[in-house]
C-alpha positions in Angstrom: 58.6 16.7 29.0 56.2 14.0 29.4 57.7 10.8 28.4 55.9 8.1 26.0 55.5 6.0 28.9 53.7 8.5 31.1 51.6 9.6 28.0 50.8 5.9 27.1 49.8 5.2 30.8 47.5 8.4 31.0 45.8 7.3 27.8 45.2 3.8 29.2 43.8 5.3 32.2 41.5 7.9 30.6 39.9 4.6 28.4 39.6 2.9 31.8 37.4 5.9 33.3 35.5 6.1 30.2 34.7 2.6 30.3 33.4 2.6 33.8 31.4 6.0 33.5 30.1 5.5 29.8 26.4 4.7 30.0 25.5 1.1 30.3 23.3 1.2 27.1 26.5 2.5 24.9 27.7 -1.2 24.1 23.9 -2.1 23.3 22.0 -2.3 20.1 20.4 0.9 18.6 17.2 0.3 16.6 16.3 2.6 13.9 12.8 2.9 13.5 11.1 5.0 10.4 7.8 6.1 10.5 5.6 8.8 9.1 6.3 11.6 11.4 4.4 14.2 13.1 1.9 13.7 16.2 1.3 10.1 15.2 5.0 9.1 15.4 5.2 10.9 18.5 2.3 9.4 20.4 3.8 5.9 19.2 7.1 6.2 20.6 5.8 7.3 23.8 2.9 4.7 24.2 4.2 1.7 22.6 7.6 1.9 21.0 9.4 3.3 24.1 8.1 0.8 26.4 8.6 -2.3 24.3 12.5 -0.9 23.6 13.2 -0.7 27.1 11.6 -4.2 27.8 13.9 -5.4 25.0 17.0 -3.6 26.2 17.7 -1.7 23.0 18.0 2.1 22.1 15.8 3.8 19.4 16.6 5.9 16.9 13.9 7.4 14.8 13.6 8.6 10.8 10.6 9.6 9.0 9.6 8.3 5.4 6.9 8.9 2.9 5.7 5.5 1.8 7.0 2.2 0.5 9.0 3.5 -2.2 11.4 5.0 0.3 11.9 1.5 2.0 12.4 0.1 -1.6 15.3 2.3 -1.8 16.6 1.1 1.6 16.3 -2.4 0.9 18.0 -2.1 -2.6 20.8 -0.1 -1.4 22.1 -3.7 0.3 22.9 -1.9 3.6 19.6 -0.4 5.0 20.1 2.2 7.7 16.4 1.7 9.0 16.0 -1.8 10.8 12.1 -1.2 11.5 9.5 0.6 9.4 5.9 1.6 10.4 3.4 1.6 7.5 -0.1 0.9 6.9 -1.2 -2.6 6.5 -1.8 -2.7 2.9 1.5 -1.1 2.2 3.3 -3.7 4.7 1.6 -6.7 2.9 2.6 -5.1 -0.4 6.0 -4.8 1.0 5.9 -8.5 2.2 5.0 -9.6 -1.3 7.9 -7.8 -3.0 10.5 -9.5 -0.6 11.3 -6.2 1.3 11.0 -7.6 4.8 12.3 -10.3 6.8 9.9 -12.8 8.2 8.2 -12.5 11.4 9.3 -14.5 14.0 6.2 -16.0 15.5 8.0 -18.0 18.1 9.0 -14.8 19.7 6.1 -12.8 18.4 2.6 -13.8 20.0 -0.5 -13.5 17.8 -2.7 -14.4 20.9 -5.4 -11.7 21.1 -4.5 -10.6 17.8 -7.1 -10.7 14.9 -5.9 -12.9 11.8 -6.4 -9.9 9.4 -3.8 -8.1 11.7 -0.5 -10.0 10.6 1.2 -11.8 7.8 4.4 -13.5 7.1 6.5 -10.3 7.2 4.5 -7.8 9.3 2.2 -7.6 12.3 -0.2 -4.6 13.2 0.5 -2.5 16.2 -2.3 0.1 16.1 -5.7 0.5 14.9 -7.3 3.6 13.1 -10.9 3.8 12.1 -12.4 5.6 9.0 -16.0 7.2 10.4 -18.7 9.4 9.2 -18.8 12.7 10.7 -21.4 15.4 10.1 -21.9 19.0 11.2 -24.6 18.9 14.1 -25.4 22.6 13.2 -26.8 21.7 9.6 -28.4 18.5 10.9 -29.4 19.5 14.3 -31.3 16.6 16.1 -31.7 14.4 12.7 -28.2 12.4 13.2 -27.1 10.0 10.7 -27.0 6.5 11.4 -24.5 5.3 8.9 -23.1 5.4 5.2 -26.6 5.0 3.8 -27.3 8.6 5.0 -24.2 9.8 3.4 -25.5 8.7 0.3 -28.8 9.8 1.0 -28.9 13.5 -0.2 -32.8 13.6 -0.5 -32.8 13.2 3.3 -29.7 14.6 4.3 -28.9 17.2 1.8 -25.4 18.9 1.9 -21.9 18.8 0.6 -19.8 15.7 1.0 -16.3 14.7 1.4 -14.3 11.6 0.5 -11.0 10.4 0.2 -8.5 10.5 -3.0 -7.2 6.9 -1.9 -9.9 4.2 -2.6 -8.9 2.2 0.6 -11.8 2.1 2.9 -13.8 4.6 0.3 -14.5 1.2 -1.8 -15.7 -0.6 1.2 -17.9 2.1 2.4 -19.5 2.8 -0.9 -20.3 -1.2 -0.7 -21.7 -0.7 2.7 -24.0 2.3 1.5 -25.0 0.0 -1.2 -26.3 -2.5 1.1 -23.8 -5.3 1.2 -23.6 -7.0 4.3 -20.5 -6.1 6.5 -19.4 -9.7 6.7 -19.5 -10.1 3.1 -17.4 -7.2 1.8 -14.4 -9.4 0.6 -13.6 -10.1 -2.1 -14.7 -6.3 -2.9 -17.2 -6.2 -5.6 -15.3 -3.2 -7.4 -17.6 -2.6 -10.2 -20.2 -2.5 -7.5 -18.4 -0.3 -5.6 -17.7 2.2 -8.4 -21.1 2.2 -9.3 -22.1 2.9 -6.0 -19.6 6.0 -5.9 -20.8 7.3 -9.1 -24.6 7.9 -7.8 -22.7 10.3 -4.8 -19.9 11.7 -6.8 -21.8 15.1 -8.0 -22.5 15.5 -4.3 -18.6 15.1 -3.1 -17.6 18.6 -2.9 -13.7 17.8 -2.0 -11.9 14.6 -2.3 -9.1 15.2 0.7 -5.7 13.9 0.4 -4.3 14.3 4.2 -5.8 13.8 7.5 -5.0 17.7 8.0 -7.2 18.7 4.9 -10.1 16.6 6.2 -10.2 17.7 9.4 -9.8 21.4 8.4 -13.1 20.5 5.8 -15.7 20.1 8.4 -14.0 22.1 11.1 -14.1 25.4 9.1 -17.8 24.6 7.4 -16.6 23.9 4.2 -18.5 20.7 4.1 -21.4 19.2 6.3 -20.6 15.0 6.0 -17.8 13.4 5.4 -15.7 9.9 5.5 -12.7 11.1 8.2 -10.1 9.1 10.4 -11.7 9.1 13.9 -8.5 10.2 15.5 -8.9 13.4 13.1 -12.5 14.3 13.7 -11.7 13.9 17.3 -9.5 16.9 17.5 -12.1 19.0 15.6 -14.7 18.1 18.4 -12.1 18.8 21.2 -11.6 22.2 19.4 -15.2 23.3 19.9 -16.4 22.8 16.4 -19.9 21.5 16.2 -19.6 18.0 15.0 -20.2 14.5 15.8 -19.4 11.3 14.3 -20.4 7.5 14.6 -18.4 4.1 14.8 -21.2 2.6 13.5 -20.1 0.8 9.8 -16.9 2.5 10.4 -13.8 0.7 8.6 -11.0 -0.4 11.0 -7.5 -0.4 9.5 -4.0 -1.0 10.7 -0.5 0.6 11.3 1.9 -2.0 11.1 5.8 -2.6 11.7 7.8 -4.9 9.5 11.5 -5.6 9.6 13.8 -4.5 6.6 15.2 -7.0 4.5 19.2 -6.9 5.4 18.7 -5.6 8.7 21.8 -5.9 10.9 19.6 -6.2 14.0 17.2 -8.3 12.9 17.0 -10.5 16.1 16.6 -7.4 18.6 13.9 -6.3 16.1 12.1 -9.1 16.7 12.1 -8.8 20.4 11.1 -5.3 20.0 8.1 -5.9 18.0 7.0 -8.8 20.4 6.6 -6.0 23.4 5.1 -3.6 21.1 2.1 -6.2 20.2 2.4 -7.6 23.9 -1.0 -6.9 25.9 0.4 -5.1 28.7 2.3 -2.6 26.4 -0.9 -2.5 24.0 -2.8 -1.5 27.2 -1.3 2.1 27.0 -3.3 2.9 23.5 -7.0 3.6 24.8 -5.7 6.1 27.5 -2.7 7.8 25.8 -4.1 7.5 22.2 -7.7 7.9 22.1 -9.8 7.3 18.9 -6.8 5.0 18.3 -6.9 1.3 19.3 -4.9 -1.6 20.5 -4.6 -4.6 18.0 -4.0 -6.8 20.9 -7.5 -7.3 22.6 -6.2 -8.8 25.4 -5.2 -5.1 26.3 -8.9 -4.8 27.6 -8.4 -8.2 29.8 -5.1 -6.8 31.3 -6.1 -3.4 32.5 -9.5 -1.9 33.4 -10.6 1.2 31.9 -13.3 3.8 32.5 -16.5 4.2 30.8 -15.6 7.6 29.1 -11.8 5.7 27.8 -14.0 2.8 26.4 -16.5 5.0 24.6 -13.6 6.5 22.7 -11.4 3.4 21.7 -12.3 2.0 18.5 -11.1 -1.4 19.7 -13.4 -1.6 22.9 -15.6 -4.4 23.1 -18.5 -2.3 22.2 -17.3 -0.2 19.5 -15.4 -2.9 17.6 -18.5 -4.9 16.9 -19.9 -2.2 15.0 -17.1 -2.3 12.7 -15.4 -4.0 9.9 -11.4 -4.7 9.7 -9.6 -3.8 6.4 -8.5 -7.1 4.4 -4.8 -5.9 3.8 -4.1 -8.9 1.8 -6.8 -7.9 -0.7 -5.7 -4.5 -1.3 -1.9 -6.0 -1.7 -3.5 -8.1 -4.7 -5.8 -5.4 -6.2 -4.6 -1.9 -5.5 -2.9 -1.1 -8.5 -6.0 -1.5 -10.9 -8.5 -0.4 -8.4 -6.8 2.8 -8.0 -6.4 3.5 -11.7 -10.1 3.1 -11.7 -10.8 5.0 -8.7 -8.9 7.9 -10.2 -10.8 7.9 -13.3 -14.0 8.3 -11.4 -12.8 11.0 -9.6 -11.5 13.0 -12.5 -14.9 12.1 -14.9 
């Protein structure tokens, strides 16, 4: 029979061995990041989240969510199990206004190279996307649409249109089509935007509600011309569909990161986010996530890119000049009312 003393010695010895052989990160911080899931989240982790986590010396754990409502539940519980959340910038701005997020420590997180519309007190943008004009080349042949005015021009460009069920970006597009200068978009003239949309409404065959649906519509020749995320139409083109798009007058939006109020790892989360928006990490986006873009313009200074990569990137110096940045703070303050009016317009 083994004595109690011997048994105790064995247990102590096993514990010592475990402490020596355990991975070095076992005692470190594990940050839980929640995102929208799918290919986008996979690409974000590989491209910018993981390198930033490695730099910060933290482990990453991932969850998925379906929007700001899920964040509210986490914070209202008093013990959020998520530390950081990836959202659209308008939701980050709303969440910040509602007190759902910790302040970003801008002594830790540098905004050098980041546009002033790409961060707020409680959030910072980490990647960009573009809503672009796309069309079927087998329908319009060599007569290529040049911008949103052509989407509204049903006489010279007849055909089936598609727009999004969400007013963000669509209101901006409607104003640009109606002749508003892109530098004078905000504050949005909502009455003029809705009136502009009303002019094209009868030619909108489909109001799409997801990126997958939008891509399928133009790929399967169900519409001839549409507003669509650049990343989605890129895959349609890659699959061989006769489709083209333009960055001219496109709307540049943001994906952002914010730290949940009450996160037990807020300090590590600040360091992680600082790494995500650093030029060196952001410079991975143009090559690894074509048709998305870095929010830090210095990404194009720390690394040289081929002409092919620059042509695809929505944030390349040439393409960014053609577009307009979404103002998340305007949507933070006006989203509810605009959404109601927009829903009425679609249904009538």
